N, C-alpha and C positions, 0 to 999 in steps of 0.2 A: 476195740480195746487196744490200748497201747501196750505192746508186749515188753517183756523183760526176760531175764533168765528164769524167772519163777513161773512163766506162763508157756510151757512147752507145747501145749495143745491148743492154745488160743489163736485167734486170728490176729496177726500182728500187722499193724499199720504204723506209719510214722505219726508223730505228734501233729505235724502240719496237716496230714490227710484226715486225721481224726478231728481236728479243729474245723476243717472245711465241712466235714460230714455233719458235725454238730451245728454249725451255722445254717446249713440247709434244713436240718430238722427243726430248728427254731422258727423257720419261716413257714412251716407246713400249716399251722392252724390259721394264720392270716391268709395264706393262699387258698385254703379250703373255704374260708368264709367268703372270699372274693368270688369264688366259682361254685359255691354251694348249689345254687339253683340248677346250673348246668350239670353238675355231678348227679343230683338226684333224678333229673329228667333222663339222663343217659342210663343210670342204674335201673330205674323203673322200666325203661324200654327193654333192657336186657332181662331183668328179673321176671317181668310179666310173661315173657315167652318161655322161660325156663322155670316157672314157679315150682313145679314138683321136684325138679332136679336140685334147685337151690335150697328148697326147704329141707332136703336131706342133709344139708350141712349145718342147720341150726343147732346150737348147743343150748344147754340148760340156762345159762346166764342170759343169752339173747332172748329166749322164749319168755322167761320171767320178766326181763326188762321191758320187752315189748308189751306184754299184758299189763304190767304195772303202770307204764307211762300212758297206756290207753284206758286205764282204770277199768280193766276187765278182770273177771275172776280167772284164775289159772289152776291147772292141775297141781296136786301136792308135789313137793320135792321128792317124794318117794316114787313118783311115776317114772317110767323109763323115758329116755330121750325119744324113742320111737312113738310113745304115747303123746308126747308134746308135739311132735311133728304132725301126727295124725289129727290132733286137736286143731292145730293151726290150719291144716289143709281144709278141714271141715268148717272152721269158724270164719276164715277170711276168703270170701268168694268173689267179691266185686274188685275191680281194679282199684277203686278208692280204698277199700278195706286193706287190700294187699299193700298199697303204697304206705298207708298209715302204719301198718304193722312193721314193714321193713325199716321205715325211718325210725320208729320207736325202738325196735329191737337193736338197731345199730347206733343208738344215741350216744353210747359211751365212746364211740369212735369219733364223734363230732366235738366232744368237749375239748376246751383249751387246756393244755397241761398246766398244772399248778406251778 
């Protein structure tokens, strides 16, 4: 955020630094697409070893997104996040199932910004 007298609590950077930052952000989707396969291979290698630990970080949106994209039924939105995590833990057992779920659950992070 570029600061002014009206932003006393904001992070203040120069307009040039902000422009450089925004140019970098604009390149992220293309860079991700270029290295997507490498990213997912590395992520799955990490996530498979720490499945239970990482599953504790899943939130409602990721759980629902993952199940919807995989065309699987999912717990009602009234269920607790703990119930969703337990469901995912029981449902996705094989490496292939885990990979499919993680990629589907994180699909929103892959989309190109509008």
